[in-house]
C-alpha positions in Angstrom: 0.7 14.8 0.4 -1.5 12.2 -2.4 2.1 11.0 -3.4 2.8 9.7 0.0 0.1 8.1 0.6 -2.7 10.9 2.2 -6.3 9.8 1.5 -7.7 12.9 -0.6 -10.7 13.1 1.3 -8.1 14.0 4.5 -7.0 16.4 2.3 -10.4 17.6 1.5 -11.0 17.7 5.2 -7.2 19.9 5.6 -8.1 22.7 2.6 -11.4 23.2 4.3 -13.2 22.0 1.0 -16.9 20.9 0.6 -16.5 19.2 -2.3 -14.5 16.7 -3.6 -14.5 18.0 -6.7 -12.5 21.7 -5.6 -9.3 19.4 -4.1 -9.6 17.6 -7.4 -8.6 20.8 -8.8 -5.5 20.8 -7.0 -4.1 17.3 -6.6 -2.1 16.7 -10.2 -1.5 12.7 -9.8 0.5 11.0 -13.2 0.4 8.2 -14.6 3.0 6.8 -13.6 2.4 6.7 -9.8 -1.4 5.8 -10.3 -0.3 2.5 -11.9 2.5 2.2 -8.9 0.0 2.6 -6.6 -2.5 0.2 -8.2 0.6 -2.6 -8.7 1.0 -2.1 -4.7 -3.1 -2.1 -3.6 -5.1 -3.9 -5.6 -5.5 -7.4 -5.0 -5.1 -9.2 -8.0 -1.9 -7.5 -8.6 -1.3 -8.6 -5.4 -1.6 -11.9 -6.2 0.3 -11.7 -9.1 3.0 -10.4 -6.9 2.6 -13.5 -3.8 2.0 -16.0 -7.2 6.1 -14.9 -8.3 7.4 -14.6 -4.7 9.4 -17.5 -3.5 7.8 -20.0 -1.0 8.6 -18.4 2.5 11.0 -20.6 4.5 9.3 -22.8 7.5 11.5 -21.7 10.9 13.1 -24.3 11.9 12.5 -26.8 15.0 14.3 -26.0 17.9 15.4 -28.6 20.1 14.2 -28.3 24.1 17.2 -30.0 25.0 19.5 -27.8 23.1 17.4 -24.6 24.1 16.7 -24.2 28.0 13.1 -25.3 27.8 
């Protein structure tokens, strides 16, 4: 569940654990998965990705005379 994006607090509630540390015993997260999540969600990483992406092309302007307006 955790690897599919479920919040650990949600998992804690489902399992009925009073302490988060109890839930953590049962969660095995790989370093690779943590790095992947970090790269997708951390603001600094998102900024880096945005800087590498080509700028979005603006939508073409429609001529109202030819589009029924």
